[in-house]
C-alpha positions as a Python dict, from the first residue, in 0.01 Angstrom:
ca = {
    (1, 'M'): (0, 0, 0),
    (2, 'F'): (392, 52, -140),
    (3, 'A'): (657, 237, 18),
    (4, 'A'): (951, 313, -195),
    (5, 'T'): (1229, 482, -107),
    (6, 'L'): (1458, 449, -432),
    (7, 'L'): (1330, 487, -749),
    (8, 'Y'): (1449, 132, -892),
    (9, 'E'): (1221, 29, -626),
    (10, 'V'): (915, 167, -727),
    (11, 'P'): (682, -133, -878),
    (12, 'Q'): (715, -158, -1274),
    (13, 'D'): (321, -85, -1310),
    (14, 'I'): (366, 223, -1133),
    (15, 'Q'): (636, 334, -1343),
    (16, 'A'): (479, 249, -1643),
    (17, 'I'): (171, 451, -1609),
    (18, 'G'): (357, 732, -1496),
    (19, 'L'): (276, 791, -1140),
    (20, 'S'): (545, 934, -906),
    (21, 'P'): (594, 753, -548),
    (22, 'T'): (555, 975, -264),
    (23, 'L'): (798, 938, -30),
    (24, 'E'): (739, 961, 389),
    (25, 'R'): (930, 1308, 525),
    (26, 'G'): (1047, 1340, 865),
    (27, 'D'): (925, 1641, 1040),
    (28, 'G'): (1119, 1637, 1396),
    (29, 'A'): (1186, 1923, 1689),
    (30, 'I'): (1317, 1922, 2014),
    (31, 'E'): (1328, 2232, 2240),
    (32, 'F'): (1509, 2261, 2589),
    (33, 'G'): (1435, 2510, 2846),
    (34, 'F'): (1714, 2506, 3140),
    (35, 'V'): (1684, 2708, 3468),
    (36, 'R'): (1868, 2758, 3788),
    (37, 'K'): (1716, 2606, 4077),
    (38, 'D'): (1774, 2529, 4475),
    (39, 'G'): (2130, 2583, 4360),
    (40, 'R'): (2174, 2386, 4052),
    (41, 'T'): (2066, 2345, 3669),
    (42, 'S'): (1734, 2195, 3618),
    (43, 'L'): (1531, 2158, 3308),
    (44, 'A'): (1255, 2343, 3311),
    (45, 'R'): (1080, 2243, 2975),
    (46, 'L'): (1113, 1959, 2716),
    (47, 'Y'): (913, 1933, 2356),
    (48, 'Q'): (1038, 1666, 2146),
    (49, 'R'): (866, 1518, 1817),
    (50, 'T'): (992, 1240, 1632),
    (51, 'P'): (1217, 1140, 1525),
    (52, 'C'): (1431, 1364, 1816),
    (53, 'R'): (1433, 1247, 2145),
    (54, 'A'): (1658, 1358, 2432),
    (55, 'L'): (1853, 1151, 2705),
    (56, 'F'): (1977, 1285, 3053),
    (57, 'P'): (2274, 1082, 3154),
    (58, 'N'): (2440, 1109, 3501),
    (59, 'T'): (2683, 1369, 3510),
    (60, 'P'): (2948, 1387, 3726),
    (61, 'P'): (2874, 1699, 4026),
    (62, 'E'): (3151, 1923, 3913),
    (63, 'D'): (3045, 1882, 3588),
    (64, 'C'): (2778, 2050, 3343),
    (65, 'L'): (2405, 1924, 3325),
    (66, 'Q'): (2415, 1688, 2998),
    (67, 'A'): (2174, 1637, 2734),
    (68, 'V'): (2210, 1408, 2464),
    (69, 'L'): (1999, 1436, 2116),
    (70, 'V'): (1910, 1117, 1944),
    (71, 'T'): (1767, 1112, 1628),
    (72, 'T'): (1587, 784, 1600),
    (73, 'S'): (1546, 773, 1219),
    (74, 'G'): (1919, 689, 1203),
    (75, 'G'): (1976, 970, 975),
    (76, 'L'): (1802, 1236, 737),
    (77, 'A'): (1692, 1199, 372),
    (78, 'G'): (1607, 1466, 125),
    (79, 'G'): (1297, 1647, 224),
    (80, 'D'): (1346, 1577, 612),
    (81, 'R'): (1342, 1864, 855),
    (82, 'I'): (1431, 1924, 1195),
    (83, 'A'): (1415, 2211, 1477),
    (84, 'I'): (1632, 2220, 1762),
    (85, 'A'): (1615, 2503, 2013),
    (86, 'V'): (1823, 2524, 2347),
    (87, 'A'): (1744, 2836, 2622),
    (88, 'A'): (2016, 2857, 2882),
    (89, 'G'): (1870, 3039, 3150),
    (90, 'H'): (2014, 3257, 3413),
    (91, 'E'): (2348, 3138, 3610),
    (92, 'T'): (2273, 2778, 3445),
    (93, 'A'): (2528, 2562, 3291),
    (94, 'V'): (2477, 2300, 3042),
    (95, 'T'): (2626, 2069, 2791),
    (96, 'V'): (2414, 1962, 2466),
    (97, 'T'): (2564, 1701, 2259),
    (98, 'T'): (2456, 1415, 2011),
    (99, 'Q'): (2463, 1056, 2055),
    (100, 'A'): (2648, 977, 1748),
    (101, 'A'): (2732, 1120, 1428),
    (102, 'E'): (2460, 1275, 1208),
    (103, 'K'): (2425, 1110, 891),
    (104, 'I'): (2299, 1295, 543),
    (105, 'Y'): (2178, 1054, 309),
    (106, 'R'): (2167, 1080, -58),
    (107, 'S'): (1868, 1279, -201),
    (108, 'L'): (1649, 1214, -460),
    (109, 'G'): (1599, 1604, -542),
    (110, 'P'): (1490, 1814, -242),
    (111, 'H'): (1711, 1894, 59),
    (112, 'C'): (1706, 1841, 389),
    (113, 'A'): (1679, 2107, 656),
    (114, 'I'): (1852, 2132, 1044),
    (115, 'D'): (1740, 2455, 1219),
    (116, 'V'): (1913, 2550, 1518),
    (117, 'S'): (1847, 2819, 1757),
    (118, 'L'): (2077, 2880, 2083),
    (119, 'A'): (1943, 3151, 2380),
    (120, 'V'): (2226, 3209, 2635),
    (121, 'A'): (2110, 3448, 2924),
    (122, 'D'): (2330, 3605, 3145),
    (123, 'K'): (2600, 3434, 3354),
    (124, 'A'): (2486, 3137, 3183),
    (125, 'W'): (2727, 2874, 3010),
    (126, 'L'): (2591, 2659, 2736),
    (127, 'E'): (2777, 2422, 2503),
    (128, 'W'): (2650, 2313, 2188),
    (129, 'L'): (2865, 1992, 2125),
    (130, 'P'): (2725, 1783, 1839),
    (131, 'Q'): (2902, 1530, 1700),
    (132, 'E'): (3019, 1487, 1337),
    (133, 'T'): (2759, 1545, 1052),
    (134, 'I'): (2866, 1283, 764),
    (135, 'L'): (2757, 1390, 397),
    (136, 'F'): (2677, 1065, 166),
    (137, 'E'): (2728, 1149, -190),
    (138, 'E'): (2453, 1331, -343),
    (139, 'A'): (2330, 1464, -13),
    (140, 'R'): (2147, 1805, 21),
    (141, 'L'): (2175, 1982, 324),
    (142, 'V'): (2063, 2328, 438),
    (143, 'R'): (2153, 2404, 803),
    (144, 'R'): (2096, 2742, 967),
    (145, 'S'): (2206, 2792, 1315),
    (146, 'E'): (2135, 3091, 1523),
    (147, 'A'): (2296, 3220, 1870),
    (148, 'D'): (2207, 3505, 2091),
    (149, 'V'): (2433, 3527, 2378),
    (150, 'A'): (2310, 3799, 2660),
    (151, 'A'): (2585, 4042, 2795),
    (152, 'G'): (2736, 3825, 3079),
    (153, 'G'): (2661, 3459, 2888),
    (154, 'R'): (2890, 3225, 2710),
    (155, 'L'): (2852, 2979, 2440),
    (156, 'L'): (3075, 2716, 2303),
    (157, 'A'): (2956, 2613, 2005),
    (158, 'A'): (3159, 2308, 1793),
    (159, 'E'): (3068, 2170, 1431),
    (160, 'M'): (3237, 1945, 1224),
    (161, 'L'): (3171, 1806, 845),
    (162, 'V'): (3282, 1511, 707),
    (163, 'F'): (3276, 1502, 317),
    (164, 'G'): (3163, 1159, 232),
    (165, 'R'): (3181, 794, 357),
    (166, 'L'): (3523, 759, 386),
    (167, 'A'): (3557, 383, 532),
    (168, 'R'): (3334, 302, 250),
    (169, 'G'): (3577, 480, -50),
    (170, 'E'): (3281, 725, -120),
    (171, 'R'): (3349, 1070, -165),
    (172, 'F'): (3112, 1395, -131),
    (173, 'T'): (3151, 1483, -494),
    (174, 'T'): (2816, 1617, -609),
    (175, 'G'): (2524, 1760, -416),
    (176, 'L'): (2420, 2094, -210),
    (177, 'L'): (2558, 2205, 146),
    (178, 'H'): (2459, 2553, 245),
    (179, 'D'): (2556, 2584, 607),
    (180, 'G'): (2489, 2885, 768),
    (181, 'W'): (2559, 3089, 1141),
    (182, 'R'): (2437, 3404, 1252),
    (183, 'V'): (2571, 3517, 1626),
    (184, 'R'): (2419, 3765, 1839),
    (185, 'R'): (2508, 3964, 2147),
    (186, 'D'): (2256, 4127, 2328),
    (187, 'G'): (2054, 4095, 1985),
    (188, 'R'): (2288, 4272, 1797),
    (189, 'L'): (2469, 4080, 1478),
    (190, 'I'): (2809, 4044, 1550),
    (191, 'W'): (2872, 3722, 1345),
    (192, 'A'): (2766, 3606, 969),
    (193, 'D'): (2955, 3296, 811),
    (194, 'D'): (2792, 3085, 558),
    (195, 'L'): (2921, 2775, 380),
    (196, 'R'): (2791, 2662, 35),
    (197, 'L'): (2890, 2379, -196),
    (198, 'D'): (2670, 2314, -463),
    (199, 'G'): (2719, 2144, -805),
    (200, 'D'): (3055, 2016, -877),
    (201, 'V'): (3174, 1974, -490),
    (202, 'A'): (3437, 1794, -580),
    (203, 'A'): (3633, 2042, -748),
    (204, 'A'): (3575, 2310, -460),
    (205, 'L'): (3707, 2059, -216),
    (206, 'L'): (4029, 2027, -451),
    (207, 'A'): (4075, 2379, -482),
    (208, 'P'): (4423, 2475, -346),
    (209, 'G'): (4251, 2812, -231),
    (210, 'G'): (3978, 2631, -57),
    (211, 'F'): (3979, 2292, 128),
    (212, 'A'): (4299, 2159, -67),
    (213, 'G'): (4170, 1801, -73),
    (214, 'A'): (4052, 1793, 300),
    (215, 'E'): (3818, 1519, 395),
    (216, 'A'): (3652, 1740, 693),
    (217, 'V'): (3660, 2068, 840),
    (218, 'G'): (3580, 2151, 1204),
    (219, 'S'): (3476, 2494, 1350),
    (220, 'V'): (3450, 2621, 1712),
    (221, 'L'): (3267, 2919, 1815),
    (222, 'Y'): (3315, 3084, 2176),
    (223, 'V'): (3120, 3395, 2248),
    (224, 'A'): (3189, 3590, 2577),
    (225, 'D'): (3339, 3865, 2743),
    (226, 'D'): (3670, 3743, 2805),
    (227, 'A'): (3675, 3578, 2429),
    (228, 'A'): (3986, 3818, 2342),
    (229, 'A'): (4163, 3704, 2664),
    (230, 'L'): (4165, 3363, 2538),
    (231, 'L'): (4296, 3407, 2183),
    (232, 'A'): (4631, 3324, 2260),
    (233, 'C'): (4523, 2997, 2441),
    (234, 'A'): (4303, 2887, 2159),
    (235, 'R'): (4564, 2924, 1928),
    (236, 'E'): (4830, 2720, 2137),
    (237, 'L'): (4539, 2466, 2187),
    (238, 'S'): (4431, 2431, 1782),
    (239, 'A'): (4795, 2391, 1690),
    (240, 'K'): (4850, 2087, 1901),
    (241, 'T'): (4699, 1849, 1651),
    (242, 'A'): (4783, 1674, 1293),
    (243, 'A'): (4510, 1908, 1116),
    (244, 'R'): (4568, 2227, 983),
    (245, 'A'): (4422, 2514, 1235),
    (246, 'G'): (4365, 2886, 1251),
    (247, 'A'): (4210, 3111, 1532),
    (248, 'T'): (4104, 3448, 1518),
    (249, 'L'): (3881, 3689, 1692),
    (250, 'V'): (3607, 3891, 1548),
    (251, 'N'): (3361, 4115, 1699),
    (252, 'G'): (3429, 3954, 2021),
    (253, 'V'): (3373, 3581, 1862),
    (254, 'L'): (3649, 3396, 1906),
    (255, 'V'): (3666, 3118, 1582),
    (256, 'V'): (3914, 2818, 1561),
    (257, 'R'): (3900, 2604, 1234),
    (258, 'W'): (4082, 2304, 1124),
    (259, 'L'): (4098, 2097, 796),
    (260, 'G'): (4262, 1761, 697),
    (261, 'T'): (4137, 1403, 749),
    (262, 'A'): (3828, 1311, 944),
    (263, 'P'): (4063, 1150, 1212),
    (264, 'D'): (4270, 1441, 1235),
    (265, 'V'): (4005, 1663, 1273),
    (266, 'R'): (3804, 1491, 1530),
    (267, 'A'): (4099, 1421, 1712),
    (268, 'A'): (4191, 1811, 1687),
    (269, 'L'): (3787, 1902, 1806),
    (270, 'T'): (3786, 1685, 2117),
    (271, 'Q'): (4111, 1745, 2281),
    (272, 'Y'): (4071, 2157, 2193),
    (273, 'L'): (3696, 2122, 2345),
    (274, 'A'): (3834, 1917, 2634),
    (275, 'A'): (4129, 2180, 2733),
    (276, 'F'): (3941, 2474, 2634),
    (277, 'R'): (3648, 2452, 2837),
    (278, 'H'): (3899, 2374, 3130),
    (279, 'A'): (4085, 2694, 3060),
    (280, 'A'): (3761, 2894, 3004),
    (281, 'A'): (3564, 2768, 3267),
    (282, 'G'): (3763, 2555, 3505),
    (283, 'W'): (3526, 2251, 3377),
    (284, 'P'): (3657, 1878, 3383),
    (285, 'A'): (3910, 1885, 3068),
    (286, 'Q'): (3687, 1600, 2903),
    (287, 'L'): (3394, 1550, 2687),
    (288, 'P'): (3058, 1406, 2731),
    (289, 'R'): (3109, 998, 2723),
    (290, 'V'): (2932, 968, 2423),
    (291, 'W'): (3202, 1111, 2211),
    (292, 'S'): (3440, 779, 2305),
    (293, 'A'): (3127, 557, 2292),
}
């Protein structure tokens, strides 16, 4: 049996008779359910399917319960798919993050898919704080993120995209990125956002009216009853960085975005999240330790 991952690795005799290699595809999933039990947040449900795994580091008593996602394959290639579901029950406080950056490898044709589902019950606090997603040249990614936040619940969600392996001198110039968000409040759609880059990605990233040459983009959503009251705070905190920043409020969703170099955007995201979670909920002004590992 022969396993090939690149076209030039296919044996000559297989190519000569016109056979196409069958590549193994990943189909991972992970589901969390959290409840409040004996005065603290506890894990009530965990389902995981390779390559998705979860770690639960020790959390300081003054902070949220933390869950860390691990992709054991080291990244996603064309045709791979993973599904992530997090449900924060009544009065729970949870931070879900990732162990490292997610890498989206060059595809031979099919796209990889990431589906994220976030459910926040009343009086719950959920932080969805994955580290950056790195798009290799010719990567193809379709990511759909959906959140349903009950009245009285609060969601702080972050996302960062890096356009290429910049340390290797590689830019994401061709491929596909379709990144969509849908946010519902008590089941009613209040925020819909889609970013699509396809074909000549380089031109879109260089366009003055688009990314204007930015290497990375970072976004943070805050969905809560007090979102409007924290808009001024968000604008002040987001401006304290080298990256270009903007903050706005739409239908009760507080949205902050940054454009710039990858180091500047990551620094902006890190500083903002640490300060904002403290301002909004009194949590320690710091992120999970995996962010600085």
